C-alpha positions, 0 to 999 in steps of 0.5 A, spaced: 500 499 501 502 506 498 503 512 502 504 519 500 511 520 500 510 529 499 507 529 506 512 525 509 517 529 506 514 536 509 513 531 515 520 530 516 522 537 514 517 540 520 521 535 524 528 537 523 527 544 523 524 544 530 530 539 531 527 533 533 529 527 532 524 522 531 524 515 528 521 514 521 517 507 521 514 503 515 508 501 519 500 500 517 501 500 510 504 507 511 508 511 515 509 513 522 513 518 526 516 515 532 518 521 538 521 517 544 518 511 543 511 513 542 507 514 535 506 521 534 504 523 527 504 519 520 502 517 513 496 513 512 495 513 503 495 520 503 492 523 510 496 524 516 494 520 521 495 525 529 496 522 536 493 527 541 490 527 548 484 524 547 480 530 552 481 534 546 477 529 541 471 533 540 475 540 539 480 536 535 474 533 531 471 540 529 477 542 525 478 543 517 480 536 515 479 532 520 475 525 522 475 519 527 481 515 526 478 507 524 483 504 522 481 497 525 474 500 524 472 501 530 474 509 533 480 510 537 481 515 542 485 521 542 488 519 534 484 523 527 486 522 521 486 529 517 485 530 510 489 532 504 485 539 504 486 540 513 494 540 511 495 543 504 498 549 507 504 547 510 501 552 518 497 546 517 501 541 518 505 543 524 499 546 527 498 539 527 504 537 529 503 541 534 499 539 538 501 531 537 508 533 540 505 537 546 502 530 547 507 526 547 510 527 553 504 525 557 502 519 551 504 511 553 508 508 549 505 501 546 509 494 549 514 492 545 513 485 542 517 480 544 523 478 539 
């Protein structure tokens, strides 16, 4: 499954400009950015995936292009997909990334799978 590589390049550039080191990892058929070993943002097909404080869910869903993340066919609190229209402008993309970065210290890391 392909993902929007240009959106990925834009995300990478924003993290570099902010001097924030992230790990880029291909997963879920797209590209995820992990900050402090925790999922932060990602690209799934042509949409941005954002992890944020679940307490802000109602407010975040009012933003342009946002829809509940239902990757597993079940709505996920604290995650949204953002359509291309919602990240068309660099300022909009940066705003979404900042929302995810702000939540990252409070986010729980996924359990590591045993090899």
